[in-house]
C-alpha positions in Angstrom: 135.4 48.9 -4.2 137.9 48.5 -6.5 140.7 48.1 -3.8 138.7 45.1 -2.2 138.6 43.2 -5.6 142.1 42.3 -6.3 142.9 41.1 -2.3 139.6 39.5 -2.3 140.3 37.1 -5.3 144.0 36.7 -4.0 142.6 35.7 -0.7 140.1 32.9 -2.5 143.0 31.8 -4.9 145.0 31.4 -1.9 142.7 29.6 0.5 141.5 27.3 -2.3 144.7 26.1 -3.5 146.3 25.9 -0.3 144.6 22.1 0.0 146.7 21.1 -3.0 149.7 19.2 -2.2 151.2 19.5 -5.5 152.1 22.9 -6.9 150.3 23.4 -10.0 149.7 26.0 -12.5 146.7 27.3 -10.2 149.0 27.5 -7.3 151.4 29.2 -8.9 149.2 31.7 -10.5 147.7 32.1 -7.0 151.3 32.6 -5.4 152.2 35.2 -8.2 148.7 37.1 -7.6 149.6 37.1 -3.9 153.1 38.8 -4.9 151.7 41.3 -7.2 149.1 42.4 -4.2 152.1 42.9 -1.9 153.9 44.9 -4.3 150.8 47.2 -4.9 150.6 47.5 -1.3 154.2 48.6 -0.7 154.4 50.7 -3.6 150.9 52.5 -2.7 152.5 52.7 1.1 155.7 54.3 -0.2 153.7 56.9 -2.4 151.7 57.7 0.7 154.8 58.3 2.6 156.5 60.5 -0.1 153.2 62.6 -0.8 153.1 63.0 3.2 156.5 64.4 3.2 155.9 66.8 0.4 153.0 68.1 2.3 154.8 68.8 5.3 157.8 70.4 3.3 154.9 72.7 1.4 153.8 73.9 4.7 156.9 74.2 6.1 158.3 76.8 3.1 154.4 78.5 3.6 155.3 79.3 7.0 158.5 80.5 6.6 157.1 82.8 3.4 154.5 83.9 5.9 156.7 84.7 8.6 159.0 86.6 6.0 156.1 89.0 4.7 154.8 89.8 8.1 158.3 90.7 8.9 158.3 93.0 5.7 155.0 94.4 6.5 156.2 95.3 10.0 159.0 97.2 9.2 157.4 98.8 6.2 154.7 100.3 8.6 157.4 101.5 11.2 159.1 103.4 8.5 155.8 105.1 7.2 154.5 105.7 10.6 155.2 109.2 12.3 156.9 108.9 15.4 154.6 109.3 18.4 155.3 112.0 20.8 155.8 111.4 24.0 153.1 111.7 26.5 153.9 114.2 29.7 154.0 112.4 33.0 151.8 113.1 35.8 
């Protein structure tokens, strides 16, 4: 809900002020609000992309760590397991 308030106010100001031919203080304020909203959108998008990259890197690191742990456990099991006698054929 809060996310919609700033763009809604900016839209109302922009539409209301677009009818004016002269650029007055209210139109300038509306433009500044539009710029602020655009900057906020860009910042939010950039932050989302960074978070996505961090999540991807974390998942990759977890996968590598899990693979290494599995290999360690397999090696340890081979060391501790007695050799199986060969089965006679026939």
